PDB file of N, CA, C and O in Angstrom:
ATOM      1  N   MET A   1      78.939  41.545 -19.084  1.00  0.00           N
ATOM      2  CA  MET A   1      77.731  41.682 -18.289  1.00  0.00           C
ATOM      3  C   MET A   1      78.106  41.808 -16.807  1.00  0.00           C
ATOM      4  O   MET A   1      78.959  41.075 -16.306  1.00  0.00           O
ATOM      5  N   ALA A   2      77.468  42.731 -16.133  1.00  0.00           N
ATOM      6  CA  ALA A   2      77.770  42.981 -14.723  1.00  0.00           C
ATOM      7  C   ALA A   2      77.162  41.891 -13.836  1.00  0.00           C
ATOM      8  O   ALA A   2      76.076  41.377 -14.103  1.00  0.00           O
ATOM      9  N   LEU A   3      77.885  41.565 -12.795  1.00  0.00           N
ATOM     10  CA  LEU A   3      77.439  40.555 -11.832  1.00  0.00           C
ATOM     11  C   LEU A   3      76.410  41.174 -10.892  1.00  0.00           C
ATOM     12  O   LEU A   3      76.667  42.232 -10.318  1.00  0.00           O
ATOM     13  N   PRO A   4      75.240  40.532 -10.721  1.00  0.00           N
ATOM     14  CA  PRO A   4      74.237  41.099  -9.819  1.00  0.00           C
ATOM     15  C   PRO A   4      74.579  40.873  -8.339  1.00  0.00           C
ATOM     16  O   PRO A   4      74.872  39.757  -7.909  1.00  0.00           O
ATOM     17  N   VAL A   5      74.531  41.957  -7.590  1.00  0.00           N
ATOM     18  CA  VAL A   5      74.695  41.912  -6.133  1.00  0.00           C
ATOM     19  C   VAL A   5      73.475  42.611  -5.560  1.00  0.00           C
ATOM     20  O   VAL A   5      73.208  43.768  -5.883  1.00  0.00           O
ATOM     21  N   ARG A   6      72.734  41.911  -4.710  1.00  0.00           N
ATOM     22  CA  ARG A   6      71.498  42.458  -4.142  1.00  0.00           C
ATOM     23  C   ARG A   6      71.636  42.526  -2.634  1.00  0.00           C
ATOM     24  O   ARG A   6      72.079  41.574  -1.992  1.00  0.00           O
ATOM     25  N   VAL A   7      71.250  43.664  -2.079  1.00  0.00           N
ATOM     26  CA  VAL A   7      71.278  43.848  -0.636  1.00  0.00           C
ATOM     27  C   VAL A   7      69.870  44.187  -0.180  1.00  0.00           C
ATOM     28  O   VAL A   7      69.280  45.165  -0.640  1.00  0.00           O
ATOM     29  N   VAL A   8      69.333  43.381   0.723  1.00  0.00           N
ATOM     30  CA  VAL A   8      68.045  43.666   1.342  1.00  0.00           C
ATOM     31  C   VAL A   8      68.350  44.111   2.763  1.00  0.00           C
ATOM     32  O   VAL A   8      68.956  43.381   3.546  1.00  0.00           O
ATOM     33  N   TYR A   9      67.913  45.334   3.077  1.00  0.00           N
ATOM     34  CA  TYR A   9      68.228  45.902   4.389  1.00  0.00           C
ATOM     35  C   TYR A   9      66.966  46.435   5.053  1.00  0.00           C
ATOM     36  O   TYR A   9      65.968  46.715   4.389  1.00  0.00           O
ATOM     37  N   CYS A  10      67.028  46.566   6.345  1.00  0.00           N
ATOM     38  CA  CYS A  10      65.898  47.055   7.123  1.00  0.00           C
ATOM     39  C   CYS A  10      65.760  48.564   6.911  1.00  0.00           C
ATOM     40  O   CYS A  10      66.531  49.356   7.452  1.00  0.00           O
ATOM     41  N   GLY A  11      64.770  48.938   6.119  1.00  0.00           N
ATOM     42  CA  GLY A  11      64.517  50.350   5.868  1.00  0.00           C
ATOM     43  C   GLY A  11      63.923  51.057   7.073  1.00  0.00           C
ATOM     44  O   GLY A  11      64.188  52.238   7.298  1.00  0.00           O
ATOM     45  N   ALA A  12      63.128  50.343   7.841  1.00  0.00           N
ATOM     46  CA  ALA A  12      62.466  50.943   9.001  1.00  0.00           C
ATOM     47  C   ALA A  12      63.468  51.316  10.096  1.00  0.00           C
ATOM     48  O   ALA A  12      63.215  52.239  10.869  1.00  0.00           O
ATOM     49  N   TRP A  13      64.588  50.618  10.172  1.00  0.00           N
ATOM     50  CA  TRP A  13      65.601  50.902  11.183  1.00  0.00           C
ATOM     51  C   TRP A  13      66.726  51.779  10.645  1.00  0.00           C
ATOM     52  O   TRP A  13      67.691  52.050  11.359  1.00  0.00           O
ATOM     53  N   GLY A  14      66.615  52.222   9.404  1.00  0.00           N
ATOM     54  CA  GLY A  14      67.577  53.161   8.854  1.00  0.00           C
ATOM     55  C   GLY A  14      68.922  52.569   8.478  1.00  0.00           C
ATOM     56  O   GLY A  14      69.954  53.205   8.692  1.00  0.00           O
ATOM     57  N   TYR A  15      68.934  51.371   7.926  1.00  0.00           N
ATOM     58  CA  TYR A  15      70.190  50.729   7.528  1.00  0.00           C
ATOM     59  C   TYR A  15      70.660  51.182   6.141  1.00  0.00           C
ATOM     60  O   TYR A  15      71.665  50.676   5.642  1.00  0.00           O
ATOM     61  N   LYS A  16      69.953  52.124   5.512  1.00  0.00           N
ATOM     62  CA  LYS A  16      70.316  52.548   4.157  1.00  0.00           C
ATOM     63  C   LYS A  16      71.749  53.075   4.103  1.00  0.00           C
ATOM     64  O   LYS A  16      72.458  52.817   3.131  1.00  0.00           O
ATOM     65  N   SER A  17      72.183  53.797   5.114  1.00  0.00           N
ATOM     66  CA  SER A  17      73.549  54.333   5.092  1.00  0.00           C
ATOM     67  C   SER A  17      74.573  53.200   5.088  1.00  0.00           C
ATOM     68  O   SER A  17      75.618  53.312   4.447  1.00  0.00           O
ATOM     69  N   LYS A  18      74.281  52.108   5.800  1.00  0.00           N
ATOM     70  CA  LYS A  18      75.189  50.958   5.807  1.00  0.00           C
ATOM     71  C   LYS A  18      75.224  50.312   4.410  1.00  0.00           C
ATOM     72  O   LYS A  18      76.281  49.890   3.940  1.00  0.00           O
ATOM     73  N   TYR A  19      74.066  50.244   3.762  1.00  0.00           N
ATOM     74  CA  TYR A  19      74.010  49.725   2.393  1.00  0.00           C
ATOM     75  C   TYR A  19      74.830  50.602   1.446  1.00  0.00           C
ATOM     76  O   TYR A  19      75.616  50.087   0.651  1.00  0.00           O
ATOM     77  N   LEU A  20      74.654  51.918   1.527  1.00  0.00           N
ATOM     78  CA  LEU A  20      75.360  52.831   0.636  1.00  0.00           C
ATOM     79  C   LEU A  20      76.877  52.760   0.847  1.00  0.00           C
ATOM     80  O   LEU A  20      77.643  52.855  -0.112  1.00  0.00           O
ATOM     81  N   GLN A  21      77.304  52.593   2.091  1.00  0.00           N
ATOM     82  CA  GLN A  21      78.739  52.423   2.392  1.00  0.00           C
ATOM     83  C   GLN A  21      79.283  51.178   1.715  1.00  0.00           C
ATOM     84  O   GLN A  21      80.328  51.209   1.064  1.00  0.00           O
ATOM     85  N   LEU A  22      78.545  50.066   1.884  1.00  0.00           N
ATOM     86  CA  LEU A  22      78.976  48.808   1.283  1.00  0.00           C
ATOM     87  C   LEU A  22      78.986  48.915  -0.236  1.00  0.00           C
ATOM     88  O   LEU A  22      79.923  48.451  -0.886  1.00  0.00           O
ATOM     89  N   LYS A  23      77.957  49.520  -0.801  1.00  0.00           N
ATOM     90  CA  LYS A  23      77.874  49.670  -2.257  1.00  0.00           C
ATOM     91  C   LYS A  23      79.100  50.421  -2.779  1.00  0.00           C
ATOM     92  O   LYS A  23      79.718  49.990  -3.753  1.00  0.00           O
ATOM     93  N   LYS A  24      79.452  51.522  -2.151  1.00  0.00           N
ATOM     94  CA  LYS A  24      80.612  52.303  -2.595  1.00  0.00           C
ATOM     95  C   LYS A  24      81.903  51.491  -2.497  1.00  0.00           C
ATOM     96  O   LYS A  24      82.735  51.515  -3.405  1.00  0.00           O
ATOM     97  N   LYS A  25      82.057  50.777  -1.390  1.00  0.00           N
ATOM     98  CA  LYS A  25      83.270  49.985  -1.196  1.00  0.00           C
ATOM     99  C   LYS A  25      83.389  48.883  -2.258  1.00  0.00           C
ATOM    100  O   LYS A  25      84.473  48.635  -2.787  1.00  0.00           O
ATOM    101  N   LEU A  26      82.263  48.227  -2.562  1.00  0.00           N
ATOM    102  CA  LEU A  26      82.273  47.186  -3.587  1.00  0.00           C
ATOM    103  C   LEU A  26      82.513  47.767  -4.980  1.00  0.00           C
ATOM    104  O   LEU A  26      83.227  47.173  -5.787  1.00  0.00           O
ATOM    105  N   GLU A  27      81.917  48.927  -5.262  1.00  0.00           N
ATOM    106  CA  GLU A  27      82.136  49.570  -6.560  1.00  0.00           C
ATOM    107  C   GLU A  27      83.591  50.002  -6.717  1.00  0.00           C
ATOM    108  O   GLU A  27      84.144  49.936  -7.815  1.00  0.00           O
ATOM    109  N   ASP A  28      84.209  50.441  -5.631  1.00  0.00           N
ATOM    110  CA  ASP A  28      85.628  50.807  -5.673  1.00  0.00           C
ATOM    111  C   ASP A  28      86.504  49.576  -5.915  1.00  0.00           C
ATOM    112  O   ASP A  28      87.516  49.648  -6.613  1.00  0.00           O
ATOM    113  N   GLU A  29      86.103  48.456  -5.334  1.00  0.00           N
ATOM    114  CA  GLU A  29      86.871  47.207  -5.462  1.00  0.00           C
ATOM    115  C   GLU A  29      86.711  46.581  -6.854  1.00  0.00           C
ATOM    116  O   GLU A  29      87.654  46.001  -7.392  1.00  0.00           O
ATOM    117  N   PHE A  30      85.509  46.706  -7.428  1.00  0.00           N
ATOM    118  CA  PHE A  30      85.192  46.086  -8.721  1.00  0.00           C
ATOM    119  C   PHE A  30      84.566  47.123  -9.662  1.00  0.00           C
ATOM    120  O   PHE A  30      83.391  46.996 -10.006  1.00  0.00           O
ATOM    121  N   PRO A  31      85.313  48.133 -10.081  1.00  0.00           N
ATOM    122  CA  PRO A  31      84.723  49.199 -10.897  1.00  0.00           C
ATOM    123  C   PRO A  31      84.118  48.686 -12.205  1.00  0.00           C
ATOM    124  O   PRO A  31      84.787  48.037 -13.009  1.00  0.00           O
ATOM    125  N   GLY A  32      82.833  48.998 -12.392  1.00  0.00           N
ATOM    126  CA  GLY A  32      82.137  48.647 -13.619  1.00  0.00           C
ATOM    127  C   GLY A  32      81.793  47.187 -13.796  1.00  0.00           C
ATOM    128  O   GLY A  32      81.287  46.800 -14.849  1.00  0.00           O
ATOM    129  N   ARG A  33      82.052  46.363 -12.793  1.00  0.00           N
ATOM    130  CA  ARG A  33      81.834  44.909 -12.957  1.00  0.00           C
ATOM    131  C   ARG A  33      80.612  44.389 -12.211  1.00  0.00           C
ATOM    132  O   ARG A  33      80.230  43.230 -12.379  1.00  0.00           O
ATOM    133  N   LEU A  34      79.988  45.244 -11.380  1.00  0.00           N
ATOM    134  CA  LEU A  34      78.863  44.800 -10.559  1.00  0.00           C
ATOM    135  C   LEU A  34      77.606  45.608 -10.856  1.00  0.00           C
ATOM    136  O   LEU A  34      77.673  46.791 -11.191  1.00  0.00           O
ATOM    137  N   ASP A  35      76.470  44.954 -10.727  1.00  0.00           N
ATOM    138  CA  ASP A  35      75.169  45.618 -10.778  1.00  0.00           C
ATOM    139  C   ASP A  35      74.593  45.495  -9.370  1.00  0.00           C
ATOM    140  O   ASP A  35      73.964  44.492  -9.033  1.00  0.00           O
ATOM    141  N   ILE A  36      74.813  46.522  -8.555  1.00  0.00           N
ATOM    142  CA  ILE A  36      74.427  46.471  -7.140  1.00  0.00           C
ATOM    143  C   ILE A  36      73.094  47.173  -6.966  1.00  0.00           C
ATOM    144  O   ILE A  36      72.924  48.324  -7.368  1.00  0.00           O
ATOM    145  N   CYS A  37      72.143  46.460  -6.355  1.00  0.00           N
ATOM    146  CA  CYS A  37      70.862  47.085  -6.040  1.00  0.00           C
ATOM    147  C   CYS A  37      70.538  46.831  -4.577  1.00  0.00           C
ATOM    148  O   CYS A  37      70.878  45.789  -4.017  1.00  0.00           O
ATOM    149  N   GLY A  38      69.886  47.788  -3.985  1.00  0.00           N
ATOM    150  CA  GLY A  38      69.491  47.675  -2.587  1.00  0.00           C
ATOM    151  C   GLY A  38      67.997  47.838  -2.444  1.00  0.00           C
ATOM    152  O   GLY A  38      67.366  48.606  -3.170  1.00  0.00           O
ATOM    153  N   GLU A  39      67.445  47.111  -1.507  1.00  0.00           N
ATOM    154  CA  GLU A  39      66.010  47.175  -1.244  1.00  0.00           C
ATOM    155  C   GLU A  39      65.795  47.308   0.251  1.00  0.00           C
ATOM    156  O   GLU A  39      66.126  46.407   1.021  1.00  0.00           O
ATOM    157  N   GLY A  40      65.238  48.439   0.655  1.00  0.00           N
ATOM    158  CA  GLY A  40      64.907  48.646   2.055  1.00  0.00           C
ATOM    159  C   GLY A  40      63.521  48.117   2.360  1.00  0.00           C
ATOM    160  O   GLY A  40      62.568  48.406   1.637  1.00  0.00           O
ATOM    161  N   THR A  41      63.407  47.350   3.417  1.00  0.00           N
ATOM    162  CA  THR A  41      62.094  46.825   3.802  1.00  0.00           C
ATOM    163  C   THR A  41      61.293  47.945   4.475  1.00  0.00           C
ATOM    164  O   THR A  41      61.867  48.748   5.210  1.00  0.00           O
ATOM    165  N   PRO A  42      59.995  48.012   4.240  1.00  0.00           N
ATOM    166  CA  PRO A  42      59.197  49.074   4.848  1.00  0.00           C
ATOM    167  C   PRO A  42      58.960  48.867   6.352  1.00  0.00           C
ATOM    168  O   PRO A  42      58.754  49.833   7.088  1.00  0.00           O
ATOM    169  N   GLN A  43      58.988  47.632   6.796  1.00  0.00           N
ATOM    170  CA  GLN A  43      58.771  47.332   8.210  1.00  0.00           C
ATOM    171  C   GLN A  43      60.096  46.968   8.878  1.00  0.00           C
ATOM    172  O   GLN A  43      61.084  46.698   8.195  1.00  0.00           O
ATOM    173  N   ALA A  44      60.118  46.961  10.187  1.00  0.00           N
ATOM    174  CA  ALA A  44      61.324  46.605  10.942  1.00  0.00           C
ATOM    175  C   ALA A  44      61.592  45.111  10.792  1.00  0.00           C
ATOM    176  O   ALA A  44      60.791  44.280  11.219  1.00  0.00           O
ATOM    177  N   THR A  45      62.723  44.782  10.184  1.00  0.00           N
ATOM    178  CA  THR A  45      63.068  43.373   9.957  1.00  0.00           C
ATOM    179  C   THR A  45      64.415  43.009  10.554  1.00  0.00           C
ATOM    180  O   THR A  45      64.652  41.847  10.887  1.00  0.00           O
ATOM    181  N   GLY A  46      65.300  43.990  10.693  1.00  0.00           N
ATOM    182  CA  GLY A  46      66.664  43.705  11.126  1.00  0.00           C
ATOM    183  C   GLY A  46      67.511  43.111  10.020  1.00  0.00           C
ATOM    184  O   GLY A  46      68.627  42.659  10.275  1.00  0.00           O
ATOM    185  N   PHE A  47      66.999  43.102   8.785  1.00  0.00           N
ATOM    186  CA  PHE A  47      67.717  42.497   7.665  1.00  0.00           C
ATOM    187  C   PHE A  47      68.944  43.310   7.261  1.00  0.00           C
ATOM    188  O   PHE A  47      68.919  44.541   7.274  1.00  0.00           O
ATOM    189  N   PHE A  48      69.994  42.621   6.911  1.00  0.00           N
ATOM    190  CA  PHE A  48      71.105  43.136   6.120  1.00  0.00           C
ATOM    191  C   PHE A  48      71.672  41.908   5.422  1.00  0.00           C
ATOM    192  O   PHE A  48      72.675  41.326   5.837  1.00  0.00           O
ATOM    193  N   GLU A  49      70.993  41.543   4.353  1.00  0.00           N
ATOM    194  CA  GLU A  49      71.263  40.304   3.641  1.00  0.00           C
ATOM    195  C   GLU A  49      71.919  40.640   2.303  1.00  0.00           C
ATOM    196  O   GLU A  49      71.413  41.481   1.560  1.00  0.00           O
ATOM    197  N   VAL A  50      73.033  39.993   1.994  1.00  0.00           N
ATOM    198  CA  VAL A  50      73.760  40.276   0.757  1.00  0.00           C
ATOM    199  C   VAL A  50      73.802  39.010  -0.095  1.00  0.00           C
ATOM    200  O   VAL A  50      74.293  37.965   0.334  1.00  0.00           O
ATOM    201  N   MET A  51      73.270  39.131  -1.323  1.00  0.00           N
ATOM    202  CA  MET A  51      73.261  38.027  -2.259  1.00  0.00           C
ATOM    203  C   MET A  51      74.147  38.356  -3.450  1.00  0.00           C
ATOM    204  O   MET A  51      74.090  39.460  -3.991  1.00  0.00           O
ATOM    205  N   VAL A  52      74.953  37.407  -3.848  1.00  0.00           N
ATOM    206  CA  VAL A  52      75.832  37.547  -5.011  1.00  0.00           C
ATOM    207  C   VAL A  52      75.386  36.514  -6.034  1.00  0.00           C
ATOM    208  O   VAL A  52      75.413  35.311  -5.773  1.00  0.00           O
ATOM    209  N   ALA A  53      74.976  36.996  -7.197  1.00  0.00           N
ATOM    210  CA  ALA A  53      74.475  36.109  -8.263  1.00  0.00           C
ATOM    211  C   ALA A  53      73.388  35.173  -7.734  1.00  0.00           C
ATOM    212  O   ALA A  53      73.340  33.998  -8.096  1.00  0.00           O
ATOM    213  N   GLY A  54      72.520  35.705  -6.877  1.00  0.00           N
ATOM    214  CA  GLY A  54      71.389  34.938  -6.350  1.00  0.00           C
ATOM    215  C   GLY A  54      71.685  34.068  -5.148  1.00  0.00           C
ATOM    216  O   GLY A  54      70.773  33.441  -4.608  1.00  0.00           O
ATOM    217  N   LYS A  55      72.941  34.009  -4.708  1.00  0.00           N
ATOM    218  CA  LYS A  55      73.318  33.162  -3.578  1.00  0.00           C
ATOM    219  C   LYS A  55      73.544  34.027  -2.329  1.00  0.00           C
ATOM    220  O   LYS A  55      74.287  35.008  -2.372  1.00  0.00           O
ATOM    221  N   LEU A  56      72.902  33.655  -1.231  1.00  0.00           N
ATOM    222  CA  LEU A  56      73.053  34.391   0.026  1.00  0.00           C
ATOM    223  C   LEU A  56      74.463  34.179   0.579  1.00  0.00           C
ATOM    224  O   LEU A  56      74.861  33.054   0.881  1.00  0.00           O
ATOM    225  N   ILE A  57      75.211  35.276   0.705  1.00  0.00           N
ATOM    226  CA  ILE A  57      76.596  35.216   1.160  1.00  0.00           C
ATOM    227  C   ILE A  57      76.739  35.768   2.579  1.00  0.00           C
ATOM    228  O   ILE A  57      77.564  35.291   3.358  1.00  0.00           O
ATOM    229  N   HIS A  58      75.932  36.774   2.905  1.00  0.00           N
ATOM    230  CA  HIS A  58      76.024  37.423   4.214  1.00  0.00           C
ATOM    231  C   HIS A  58      74.616  37.652   4.738  1.00  0.00           C
ATOM    232  O   HIS A  58      73.760  38.168   4.018  1.00  0.00           O
ATOM    233  N   SER A  59      74.368  37.269   5.997  1.00  0.00           N
ATOM    234  CA  SER A  59      73.036  37.418   6.581  1.00  0.00           C
ATOM    235  C   SER A  59      73.122  37.896   8.022  1.00  0.00           C
ATOM    236  O   SER A  59      73.603  37.183   8.903  1.00  0.00           O
ATOM    237  N   LYS A  60      72.647  39.115   8.244  1.00  0.00           N
ATOM    238  CA  LYS A  60      72.575  39.633   9.611  1.00  0.00           C
ATOM    239  C   LYS A  60      71.602  38.795  10.436  1.00  0.00           C
ATOM    240  O   LYS A  60      71.843  38.536  11.615  1.00  0.00           O
ATOM    241  N   LYS A  61      70.521  38.380   9.822  1.00  0.00           N
ATOM    242  CA  LYS A  61      69.505  37.589  10.538  1.00  0.00           C
ATOM    243  C   LYS A  61      70.042  36.217  10.963  1.00  0.00           C
ATOM    244  O   LYS A  61      69.539  35.620  11.916  1.00  0.00           O
ATOM    245  N   LYS A  62      71.053  35.722  10.263  1.00  0.00           N
ATOM    246  CA  LYS A  62      71.633  34.414  10.617  1.00  0.00           C
ATOM    247  C   LYS A  62      72.908  34.560  11.439  1.00  0.00           C
ATOM    248  O   LYS A  62      73.653  33.597  11.619  1.00  0.00           O
ATOM    249  N   GLY A  63      73.158  35.793  11.945  1.00  0.00           N
ATOM    250  CA  GLY A  63      74.253  35.975  12.881  1.00  0.00           C
ATOM    251  C   GLY A  63      75.506  36.645  12.345  1.00  0.00           C
ATOM    252  O   GLY A  63      76.480  36.797  13.083  1.00  0.00           O
ATOM    253  N   ASP A  64      75.508  37.055  11.063  1.00  0.00           N
ATOM    254  CA  ASP A  64      76.702  37.690  10.502  1.00  0.00           C
ATOM    255  C   ASP A  64      76.855  39.157  10.900  1.00  0.00           C
ATOM    256  O   ASP A  64      77.937  39.725  10.750  1.00  0.00           O
ATOM    257  N   GLY A  65      75.790  39.777  11.404  1.00  0.00           N
ATOM    258  CA  GLY A  65      75.851  41.195  11.752  1.00  0.00           C
ATOM    259  C   GLY A  65      75.915  42.049  10.501  1.00  0.00           C
ATOM    260  O   GLY A  65      75.418  41.663   9.443  1.00  0.00           O
ATOM    261  N   TYR A  66      76.530  43.210  10.633  1.00  0.00           N
ATOM    262  CA  TYR A  66      76.720  44.097   9.484  1.00  0.00           C
ATOM    263  C   TYR A  66      78.028  43.729   8.794  1.00  0.00           C
ATOM    264  O   TYR A  66      78.824  42.954   9.324  1.00  0.00           O
ATOM    265  N   VAL A  67      78.240  44.284   7.620  1.00  0.00           N
ATOM    266  CA  VAL A  67      79.530  44.132   6.954  1.00  0.00           C
ATOM    267  C   VAL A  67      80.395  45.278   7.502  1.00  0.00           C
ATOM    268  O   VAL A  67      80.586  46.304   6.849  1.00  0.00           O
ATOM    269  N   ASP A  68      80.908  45.071   8.714  1.00  0.00           N
ATOM    270  CA  ASP A  68      81.580  46.145   9.442  1.00  0.00           C
ATOM    271  C   ASP A  68      83.017  45.811   9.827  1.00  0.00           C
ATOM    272  O   ASP A  68      83.639  46.533  10.605  1.00  0.00           O
ATOM    273  N   THR A  69      83.540  44.721   9.285  1.00  0.00           N
ATOM    274  CA  THR A  69      84.940  44.373   9.519  1.00  0.00           C
ATOM    275  C   THR A  69      85.568  43.999   8.179  1.00  0.00           C
ATOM    276  O   THR A  69      84.875  43.665   7.217  1.00  0.00           O
ATOM    277  N   GLU A  70      86.874  44.062   8.144  1.00  0.00           N
ATOM    278  CA  GLU A  70      87.586  43.709   6.915  1.00  0.00           C
ATOM    279  C   GLU A  70      87.358  42.239   6.553  1.00  0.00           C
ATOM    280  O   GLU A  70      87.245  41.905   5.373  1.00  0.00           O
ATOM    281  N   SER A  71      87.290  41.371   7.546  1.00  0.00           N
ATOM    282  CA  SER A  71      87.098  39.946   7.247  1.00  0.00           C
ATOM    283  C   SER A  71      85.721  39.683   6.626  1.00  0.00           C
ATOM    284  O   SER A  71      85.597  38.840   5.738  1.00  0.00           O
ATOM    285  N   LYS A  72      84.696  40.391   7.081  1.00  0.00           N
ATOM    286  CA  LYS A  72      83.363  40.226   6.484  1.00  0.00           C
ATOM    287  C   LYS A  72      83.353  40.753   5.060  1.00  0.00           C
ATOM    288  O   LYS A  72      82.745  40.152   4.174  1.00  0.00           O
ATOM    289  N   PHE A  73      84.027  41.874   4.839  1.00  0.00           N
ATOM    290  CA  PHE A  73      84.104  42.442   3.499  1.00  0.00           C
ATOM    291  C   PHE A  73      84.875  41.497   2.571  1.00  0.00           C
ATOM    292  O   PHE A  73      84.470  41.270   1.431  1.00  0.00           O
ATOM    293  N   LEU A  74      85.978  40.956   3.065  1.00  0.00           N
ATOM    294  CA  LEU A  74      86.785  40.047   2.241  1.00  0.00           C
ATOM    295  C   LEU A  74      86.037  38.767   1.891  1.00  0.00           C
ATOM    296  O   LEU A  74      86.280  38.175   0.840  1.00  0.00           O
ATOM    297  N   LYS A  75      85.133  38.337   2.757  1.00  0.00           N
ATOM    298  CA  LYS A  75      84.281  37.177   2.450  1.00  0.00           C
ATOM    299  C   LYS A  75      83.404  37.489   1.229  1.00  0.00           C
ATOM    300  O   LYS A  75      83.227  36.644   0.352  1.00  0.00           O
ATOM    301  N   LEU A  76      82.859  38.707   1.182  1.00  0.00           N
ATOM    302  CA  LEU A  76      82.064  39.113   0.022  1.00  0.00           C
ATOM    303  C   LEU A  76      82.937  39.228  -1.225  1.00  0.00           C
ATOM    304  O   LEU A  76      82.542  38.790  -2.305  1.00  0.00           O
ATOM    305  N   VAL A  77      84.117  39.813  -1.074  1.00  0.00           N
ATOM    306  CA  VAL A  77      85.044  39.956  -2.199  1.00  0.00           C
ATOM    307  C   VAL A  77      85.378  38.583  -2.783  1.00  0.00           C
ATOM    308  O   VAL A  77      85.387  38.414  -4.002  1.00  0.00           O
ATOM    309  N   ALA A  78      85.649  37.616  -1.929  1.00  0.00           N
ATOM    310  CA  ALA A  78      85.977  36.267  -2.392  1.00  0.00           C
ATOM    311  C   ALA A  78      84.799  35.646  -3.156  1.00  0.00           C
ATOM    312  O   ALA A  78      84.991  35.008  -4.191  1.00  0.00           O
ATOM    313  N   ALA A  79      83.593  35.838  -2.641  1.00  0.00           N
ATOM    314  CA  ALA A  79      82.413  35.289  -3.312  1.00  0.00           C
ATOM    315  C   ALA A  79      82.202  35.955  -4.673  1.00  0.00           C
ATOM    316  O   ALA A  79      81.836  35.293  -5.645  1.00  0.00           O
ATOM    317  N   ILE A  80      82.434  37.261  -4.736  1.00  0.00           N
ATOM    318  CA  ILE A  80      82.286  37.981  -5.999  1.00  0.00           C
ATOM    319  C   ILE A  80      83.347  37.531  -6.999  1.00  0.00           C
ATOM    320  O   ILE A  80      83.040  37.304  -8.169  1.00  0.00           O
ATOM    321  N   LYS A  81      84.583  37.403  -6.550  1.00  0.00           N
ATOM    322  CA  LYS A  81      85.661  36.944  -7.440  1.00  0.00           C
ATOM    323  C   LYS A  81      85.351  35.551  -7.990  1.00  0.00           C
ATOM    324  O   LYS A  81      85.580  35.283  -9.170  1.00  0.00           O
ATOM    325  N   ALA A  82      84.839  34.678  -7.147  1.00  0.00           N
ATOM    326  CA  ALA A  82      84.504  33.318  -7.571  1.00  0.00           C
ATOM    327  C   ALA A  82      83.377  33.349  -8.606  1.00  0.00           C
ATOM    328  O   ALA A  82      83.434  32.634  -9.607  1.00  0.00           O
ATOM    329  N   ALA A  83      82.356  34.173  -8.369  1.00  0.00           N
ATOM    330  CA  ALA A  83      81.234  34.278  -9.310  1.00  0.00           C
ATOM    331  C   ALA A  83      81.679  34.888 -10.629  1.00  0.00           C
ATOM    332  O   ALA A  83      81.236  34.453 -11.692  1.00  0.00           O
ATOM    333  N   LEU A  84      82.547  35.888 -10.573  1.00  0.00           N
ATOM    334  CA  LEU A  84      83.067  36.494 -11.806  1.00  0.00           C
ATOM    335  C   LEU A  84      83.913  35.495 -12.592  1.00  0.00           C
ATOM    336  O   LEU A  84      83.875  35.490 -13.822  1.00  0.00           O
ATOM    337  N   ALA A  85      84.662  34.665 -11.910  1.00  0.00           N
ATOM    338  CA  ALA A  85      85.504  33.664 -12.573  1.00  0.00           C
ATOM    339  C   ALA A  85      84.665  32.612 -13.289  1.00  0.00           C
ATOM    340  O   ALA A  85      85.080  32.060 -14.308  1.00  0.00           O
ATOM    341  N   GLN A  86      83.472  32.338 -12.742  1.00  0.00           N
ATOM    342  CA  GLN A  86      82.580  31.351 -13.364  1.00  0.00           C
ATOM    343  C   GLN A  86      81.919  31.914 -14.616  1.00  0.00           C
ATOM    344  O   GLN A  86      81.426  31.177 -15.469  1.00  0.00           O
ATOM    345  N   GLY A  87      81.926  33.246 -14.700  1.00  0.00           N
ATOM    346  CA  GLY A  87      81.360  33.905 -15.895  1.00  0.00           C
ATOM    347  C   GLY A  87      79.900  33.981 -15.804  1.00  0.00           C
ATOM    348  O   GLY A  87      79.250  34.500 -16.711  1.00  0.00           O
TER     349      GLY A  87
END
């Protein structure tokens, strides 16, 4: 069973491209192991929130910014690996 990864992003500010970039990078890292879905908000929210198995791992609104550095990406990778290990 694929691990659910949900990204809620600000659709009004055009963050969809950032979501699609992250989705591709995660799919390349974990081929066939993730169920990644993205939801763009209709209003301006500034959101770029990433949840792994229902747990908030990355939050732009709480100061994490975008997933735009290797260290931020590796934080997500670590959370995904931990969730996959738990089964």
